[in-house]
Structure formats: structure tokens, C-alpha cells
N, C-alpha and C positions, 0 to 999 in steps of 0.2 A: 415208696408206696404213696399212692394218691387216693384221697377219700373225697367223694363229691356228694353233697346233700342238697345243693341248690337245683333241684330237679329230681329225677328218680335216683335212688341210692345206687352209686357206682363206685367200685373199688378197682384200682389198677395196681399191678405189681411194678417193680422198679423198671422193667422193660416196657411198660405201657400196656401189657396184656391184661384183659379183664380177669378179675378173680370171681369165680362163680360161687354164689351162696344161694342154694336152692330152697332152703327151709325158711319160711316166712318169719317165724318167731325169732330165728337166728338173726335175720336181717334187722328186725325191730330192736333186738338186744344190742346189736352193733350200733344202730342209729342212736339209741339212748346213751351208750358209752361215748359216742362221738359228740353228742350235745353237751357232755360233761368231760370233754377231753382233758386228760392230765389231772383230773380230780377224781377222788374215790367215789364209787356208787355202791351203797350197801346192797347186799344180796336180797334183803326183804324189799327194797325199793324196786330192784329189777324184777322180782317176782310180781309185785303189784302192777308194774307197768305192762307186763306181758299177759297177766291173767286177771287183773282186776282185783276186787275185794274178796272173791271166792275162788282161789286157785285150787286146782286138783291136787290130790295127795302126791302126785308124781312131779309137781312143778319144780321143786328144787333139783331133783335128779335130771329132769329134762333141761333145766337151765345149765347145769354142769356140762351136759352133753353138747349143748349149743356153744358154750364158751370154749370147751376143749377143741371143737372143730375150728372155731375162730383162731385159737392159739396156734393150731397146726398150720393154718394158712399165713397168719400174720408174722409169727416169729421167724419163719424162714426168710422173710424179706427184711428183717431189721438188721442193719449192717453192723451195729456195735455189739451184737451178741446178747444184749440185755433183752428180757422178755417184753413183748409188746403189751401183754395183758396179765400183769402180775396180780395175785391176790393182795388186797390192801385193806386193813382194819375192818374185817368182817364183810368185805365186798371185793370189788374189782376196780382196776384203774387202767384205762387205755392210754398208752403213751403215743402222742402225735407230735411229730417234729414240725417246726415252722415251715410253712409252705406246702404242707401235705393235705390240709383240709381247706376246701374251697370257701367254706363259710368264714373261717378265720381270715383268709386272704381278702375276702370281700369286706369284712369289718375294718381291716387295716387300711385298704385303699379308700374306702368310703370316708373313714375319719380323716385321712390325709387330704382328701378332696375337699371336705368341709372346712378344715383348717385353712387351706389355701384360699378358698373362696372368701372366708372371713378376713384373711390378710390382704385381699385385693389382688391375689395372683390367680386371675381367672383362667389363663391358659393352662397352668399347672393343675388347677382344680378340675378343669374339663378332662385332661388326660387321665388323672387318677380315678375320677368318677366313671368315665367311659370304660376303663379297665375293670373297675369293680362290677359294673352292671353286665359286662360281657361274660362274667362267670355264671350268671343265671341261665339255666336251661329249661326252667319250668317252676312250678310250685315246689316248695320245700318238701322233699321226700314224698313226691306225689304218687309214688307206686306202693306206699305202705299205709296200713291203718295206723293212725297216730294216737298213742296213749296220751294222757293228760300232760305229761312232762314235755313230750314232743309237740303237742299242740301249742303250748306256751312258747316253746322255742321257735316254732314256725311263725307264730304271730309276731314275735319280736324281730326276727330276720325280715319278714315281709314289711314291717313298718320301717325298718332301716332302709330297705330297698326303695320304698316310696319316698323317703327323705332324700336318698341319693338321686333319684330321678328328678325331684324338684330342684336340688342343688345343681344338677347338670344343666337344666334349662336356665337357671339363674346365671350360670357361667357362660352359656351361649349368648344370653342377652348382654352380659358384661363385655363380651368380645365383639359385639355388633353383629352377631349372627341372628338377627331378628327373623329373617326369612326362613331359616332352618327351624327355629323354635316355633314360628307360626304354623308351619306345615306339620310338625309332629305333635304339638300339644293337644289339638282337639281329640285325637284318639285316646291319649292318656287321660285327659280330663273326663271324657265320656266313660272310660273304664272305672274311674275313681271320682265320682261326682261330688262326694261330700268333703273333699279336701279343698278348702278355700284358697290355699296358696297356688294350687294349679290354675284355678280360675283367674287369679290375680296375674300369674305369669302369662297366661294366654292373652288376657287383655293388654298387657304391656307389649307383648310381641306384635299383636295386631295393630296397635296404635303406632308403634315405631315403624311398621311397614306402610303407614299412611292410611290404614283402614279403620278410621275412627268409628264409622257406623257399625262395623263388625264387632269392634271392641265393646261398644255400648250394648249391642245385641247379646253379646256373651254375658255381660252383667245381668241382663234381664233373665236369661236362661238360668243362670246361677241363683238368682233371687227366687224364681218360681220353684225350682227344684229343692232348695233349702227349706222353703216354707212348706212344701207338700210332704217332704220326707221327714223333716226334723221339727217343723213348726217354729223355726226361728228365722230372723232376718239376716242378711249378709253381715259379716263382721266389719269392724271399724276400718280395716285396711282396704277391703273391697269398696266400701262406701266412699272412702277418701280418694281412692284411685278414680272412681267414676266422676266424682266432683272435679278433679283436676283435668280429666279429659274434657268435660263439658266447658270448663273455664279456659281451655286452650293453653294449659300450663306448658311453657316452652321447655322447662327443665325435664319434662318426660322424653324429650327427643335429643339425646346426646349426639354430638357431632359424629357423622358417619365416617367410617374409614375411607381411604382413598378408593376412588372408583376403579382404579387399576388393581385388580386382585387376581393375579394368575393362579390357577390351580391345575398344573400341568402334569401331575403324576399319572403315568399309565396305569391300566388296570392291574391290580395285584393278583397273584395266583390265588384263586378262591379256595383251594384245598391245601394251603400251606400247613406243614406240620413239622414238629421237632424244633431244633435250634434254640431251645429255651435258655441255655447258658449264654449264647451269643446275643439273644434279645435282651437279656438282663443287663448285659454290658452296655448295649446301645441305650437302654432306658436310663442308665445311670447318668446320662448327659456328661460324659467325661471331658468334653472340649468342643471347640467350634469346628473341628475337622475330624470326621469319622471315616475311616478307610476300611473297606471290606475286600479282602483279597482271597484268592483261591484258584484252583485249577479250572479249566474250561468245563462248564456244565455242572459245577459243584453247588450252584444255588446262590451265588452272590447277589444277582439282581433280584431274585425272588425274596431273599432275606431283606435287602435294602428297601424294596417296595413295600413289603409286609409291615416293616417297622415304620416307614415313612407315612403310610396311610394311617397307622395306628397313632402316630405322634403328630399328625397333621394339625390337630387343634392347638398344639403348643406354639404354632406359628400362624397367628391370625392375619398376617399380611400376605399369606399365600405361599405357594410352592413352585419352584422352577425346575425344569427337567431337560437334560440333553443327553443323547446317546452319541458319544465320540466315535464309536465303532473302531476304536484303536487309533486311527491315524488322522482324525479330523483336526482342522485348524482351529485353535482356541478363539481366534477373532470371529469365526463364524458363530461360535457358541455365544460369545459376548454380544454380537449384534442381535441374535435372536432373543437373548435375555433382555437387553435394553429396550428393544421394540415391544416386548411383552410388558415392560414396566412403563410404557408410554412415551419413550423417547423416539422421535421420528428417525427412520433409517438414515436419512440424509444428514443427521447431526451426529451420527456415531463416528468418532475419529478413525482415520485410516490405519493407524498403528495399533498393535496389540497393547502396548503400554498405555496409550491414550484411551483406548476403549476400556481397558481394565480400571483406569483411574475414574472414568465416568461411571462405570458399574459400581464401584465402591461408594461413590458419592450418592448415587441413586438409592443405594441400599441403606444409607445412613438413616438411623432412627426407625428402621423397619425390622420386624422380627420375621424372618423368612427361612424356609428350608430350601436348599438348593441341592439337587441330586445330579451327579455326573456319572453316567454309566460307561463302562468299558474304556477306561483311560489306559493309555499306553505308557506314559511317562509323567514324571513329576512336573516337567516343563509345560506339559499340556494343561495341568491342573492349576498351577500357581496363578495365572492371570484371572482365574475364576474365583479366587479366594475372596470372601467378603472382608471388609475391614472392621466390621462391628461385631462385638461379642454376641448380641442377641440372635444373630444368624448362625445356622448350622450348614455345613457343607458335607454331604455324604458322597463318597467316591467308591466306585467298584472297579477292580482291576484284577487281571490275571497276574500282574506283576506285583511284587511286594511293595514297590514305591518307597523304598527305605528313605529316600531324600525327603519326602514329605514328613516322615516320622522324625528324622533327625533335625530338619531345619524349620519346619512349620509346627511341630509338636502334635502331629496327627495321632489319634488313637487308632491302632490297627487291630482289626478283628479278622483272624485267619480261619478259613473254613476248611475242614477236612471232609472225608466221606461221611455220609449219614450213618449213625449207629444202625445195626442190623434191624432192630425192632422198628425204627422209624422208616427205614427203607422198605421193609416188607409192608408196613401200613401204607406207604406211598404207592407201592405196586398194587395193593388192594383197592386203592382209590381209582386206579386205571382199569384194572381187570375185573373188579368186583370182589368185595371182601369175602363173600361166601366161598368163591373159588380158592382164594388164598388160604382160608382156614381149612378147607378140604385137602389141599395139597401143600401144606405148610413147608414140608421139607424141600419140595421142588421150588417153592417161592424163595426159600433161603438160598438155594443154589443159584437162582437167577440173580438175586441181589449180590451174591458173591462174585459171580462172573462180571457184573456191572461195576464192581469195585465200590459199591455204595454211592455211585455218582448219580445224583437225582435225575439229570437229564437222560442218562443212559437207562435208568430204571423206567422213567416215564415212556420213552421211545420203545423200549423192549416190551413194555406192557401193552402199548397202543398197537404194536405190530403182531400181536399174538395170533390173529386170524383164526379163531375158533379152536386152536389146539389146546390140548391139556398143558398144564405148566411143565409136566415131565418132558413132553415132546419139545416144548419151547426151550427148555433148559438144554436139551440135547442139541438143538440147532445153534444155540448161543455158544456151545462148547466146540463147534466144528468150524469149518472154513466159512460157514454162512454168518459168522459173527458180525462182520461189518454190515452185511445186508440187513441184519436184524436191527441195526442201530441207525438206519437211514429211513427217513419219512418219505415215502413215494410222493412225488410232486412238490416236496418242500425240502429238497436235499440240502439247501443252505442251512437249515436248522438242525442238521443231523450231528451226531457225535463225531464221526470222522471229519466233517467239515469244520466243526468247532475246534477240534484238535489241530487241524491243518492251519487255521488262522493263527493259532499260537505259534506253531512251528515256523511259519513264515516270518515271525518277528524276531527270530533268533539269528545270531551270526552264523556264518558257514561252519566254523569249528563246533559250535554248539548243536547245530543241526546234525552234523556228522556223528557227534558223540551220542546224541539221542537215538539215532538209527542203530548204532552199534549196541547200545544198551538193550535194544529190543531183542538182541541175539543171546543175552545172558540166560543161563538155565535157572537162575534164582533171582530174588528180588533185592538182595543186599550186595554191596560192592564197596571197594575202597578207592582212595585216591590213586594208589598204584595200579589198580585194576583199570581205572579210566585212562591213566597214562599209557597203559599197555594197549588198550583198544585204539587209542589215537596215535600210537607209535611216536610218542613224544615224551618229554620230561614231566615230572610231577609239577614243577613250577609252571610249565605251559598248560598243563591240564586244569589248573585251578580256575582260570578265567571262564572256559566253557562250562565247567561244573557250577561255578557261581551263577551263571546265566540260567542254567536249568533249575537251580534252587530258587532264583528270584522269580521265575515264571511258574513256579509250583509244578514242575514236571518231575522233579525228584525231591527227596527230603533229606536234609542233613541230620545225622544221628551221632551218638557218642562214638560209635565205632567206624563210622564212614558215612554211607549214603544208602537210601532205599528208593526203589521205583515201585509204584503200585501196580497191581496186575493189569488194570485197564490201560494205563499209559504204556506199559510194556508191550501189550498186544498191539496197541495203535502204533507205537514206535517201530515195531518189527517190520512194517512195510517199508521203512526207510532203509533197513539193513540190506535190501536187495542190491542197491547200488553202492553200498559202502565197501571198501576193501577189507580183506580179512585182517584181524589183529596181528601185529608183529610178534607178540610174545604171549605166553600163556598167562592166566590169571595168577594172583598171588598164591604162594605155596600154602597148602592147607584149605584153599577154598573148595567148596563142593562143586 
């Protein structure tokens, strides 16, 4: 269950679907309980908050009706079986778990950001504060009339938000991001002109950008406004900052970062959704090498770029990016990186080892994010490894790259299909949410046929061509399946093409086995089944099976192996040229 109060009141069930609460006072009652989450609220207080000092005779009965409706909705979503809204000491108590209420998450992240800033960890502070502020969608409970208790809570949260905004700008300045702060601060200062710290931050940002006249003009605007609105002069901090600017105090201009500051990350997917568990693992900063693996089209690059953009402020010395496209020479990537870092191309060593050594030396004492997309092998990636802990390398691959895990201690995050609710939401982003809500069962069928693969879902949605979802699902279930997953005019980006690029990287026995697996009438099989399809021994079948597991084309289970529906349909086209199996499947198999 998710409760959001930083904006209009929004409640979502465990699958992400909205929980509809149409009665206004019922929504206000829920908001009051959320403001006092995990603490008892007396019945008399709830009545007073909903009806004021003169409640109608039916107030208590109406309140019970509202809360009974809330119980019916909320208890069904509480996994441990305990009631969400039990009676408590003459009142009620709403149980809210950690991470379920956006306001609580905001307070935690804002506190962590403030503590990091005070400790001099500006990059960490900027990351936490940015995450905290992204939770806000508007004014607190902006769609509800606020009784006194909620007015006080809204004012408290709004004040914390402004403090977090100020701390974020302070972190930007500490990281040398004066240009960003100078561009953003005027809008914020104009919206909150009585907060002197914002004026001070704006003056510092402008001064560090070499705009002394603008910084002094900002002081004059603050002075006029404070006298007109409050009848007071600027505070001591503002006056002292003005004096230091006029005196040319050199300590106001800390040394700038290196002029070479690459920011090479491509555009992230704007409507990224889901993958919260995987994002949490990446946020935990488990080590210098992060490995994101999964099948073709499963969303590896989308996840990596979404996280990299979100975490970019942790890396004040910039971000490097290269797409290896499977088979690129690591020396070409090293050359591109070194040139981006200011090394003349003529000075890049000819050997991979020499270029890698120079790359590590150039990265020394820098805190950078390096993203390597679509790697084929661990040997491609190893020369690109930084030698210093402050840097982080993010690698995406269709291969599990177990060598990087075993030898370089990489943290591997494996992606599977999107959960049904997320995949349906993704389809709604492409086709329109209203259509998906109207034809929800057919949307579920399209997602099932696409195997929860984000690329397949996106392309299937984009190729709908005005059909109803029912008609489109019917096309996907027929021989037109592959045509529905190809983008006209951009065939290289299609699902079959992406699958073929993976298939081409396999050995011949693994390619042959994959084609034969497309003929199976079911999704699970054993080692004996694979040996039978290949007409070989179980010992000989292990290697091609291992390849298919490594490339995320099949999955190993306790009882054997499984192949997902989308991969099986794609693999079936390979079975046309494969010879028939020499013997039947294992006894007892369906």
C-alpha cells in the first residue's frame, strides 16, 4: 500500500492501482489518521476535525461508516493479516509501514541530506535532498479542505521542504555547480522572498559565476523587499556577504573543478516506471562495479540510465558513457574516454593495457560515473575498470558476466519481466491510460503475450494503429506476432532483431538447442530433455545449456530449466532448420 499526501491525496494498492475514495469527509479522516500514523487518534478529535465545534447528531455514526469503508479497503491489502485500522484507547490507529507514506520518506531523506551537508559530504547530501524533493507533487493535500490539525501538519512539512530546497542549493555550491544554482535560484527566491538564506545563496552563486554586479543588485532587491514587507533591514549574514563582495574577498571564490567535465549520459526514458527493488539495490552503493544483466529488451539500459541520471550528483567530476554494441574493441572506448578527459588522441598508447593504465591514472582523485552499455564479455569490460574507489562503473549486458562477479567483485542486478501491473501501466503510457482502463482484461492479455518484456510492450503498444486492445491482442496471438513487434522504418530496434543479436553471439550447439526449445509444447524441461533434443549425452548438453542460461534465454530452476513464452515464440523460427529430436522427452513429461 502506498499513501501520498505531498500533493493531492493518493492511495495505491500493492499492485499500484489507485484506491478510489469518493466521500470527501472519508478522505479527510484518512488524511488526519495519516498525519498521526501509528499513533492513536481519539474519536472526539476525529469528530472535531471533520465537523468543527458543532458536529451534527449523526457525526459519530457517520464517522463509523467512513472508517468501516476505510477498513474494508485497507485491511485487504495488509499482508500480515493484522488490521490496518484497529480501535485504540477510545479512538483509532492507522498502521503504516516504513516506506508506505511519502511524507515520512521525505522527512527521512531530507534529514539524511541535512546531516550529510553538515558533515561536508556534499555529493551525498545533494543525492538525498534531490530524492526527497522529487516526492512532492504539489501543496500538501491540495485537494482537501484542511482542518486545524492538518493545517499545522501542512505548514510543518512545507517549512521542511523549504529547508531542504535551501540545503540542496548549498550542496550545489559546495560541489562547484554555481551555474546550475544561479540559473535556478531566482525563481525560488521570487516565490519565497522573505527567506533570507535564499537571497544569500543566490548572491553567492552569482558571485562565483563572476557576476558581482548581479550579486549586489540581488542584495538591493532583498533590502527593498524586506523593508517594505516586514519593516526590517537585511540580517547580519546578508550584510556581511555584501561587504565581502565589495571588498573582493578571495575566499568567496573556491578553486573551480577541472575545466574538463564530461556529462555524456544519453537521455533517460522519460516515463520510466517500476523496478523499485532494483533501484534500491543500486542506491545502496554496494561497490565500485555495478552489473545490470537480463534478456534483450528487458530494460537494462533504461534502468541504468534512470539510476545514473538520478545519481549523477554523487559524481561531481562528470559521467562517461560508451555503447559497446556487443563486439566493440575496448581500446576504442578507452581512446574516447581519454580524449573526453583532455588527453590528446596522439598521446593515447597503442596497446589496450597501456591505454587502460593511462585511463586509471587520469581518473585518480576524480569521482566519476562510467557507464558501459551492452557489453559482451568480461574481457571487454576489465580494461575500463577505474582504479580508484570514488569512481563507479555501471555495466549492462545480456550475458551474466560471472567473471566480473567472481574476480572483480561486481554487484550483479538481474532483471526479469516487469510485474503485470507495471507492464500494464507501461502499455497505458504508450496507448493512453484511459484505453487501458476501459479494456483492462485485453491489456493484461497483451502484456502476457509480450512476456512482460518492456521493449515488446512498448512496440506492441506503439503499433496498435487505432485498433481496440481486443483486436490487437488477437493479432499478437496469431502469425502476425512478429510483425506486431517490428517498428516500420526502424527494424533494427525491433524485438526480433534484438533477439537475433543475442542469438548470433551463441555457439552453434547453443543456437541449435535454442531453436529446438522453440518446438517444446511447454515452458519447463530437464537436462535429459535437452540432451534428447540435441541427440547427445547429458554431459555434452550441459555446455550449450549453460550458454543459454548465461545469456538469459532460459532460466535454471530447482527441477530443471524454463523458457519464457516470448523467448520460446522467438526461438521457434529457428526450429525450421533444426533436425527432429532423436528420442522423446523424459517419461511423464506433458
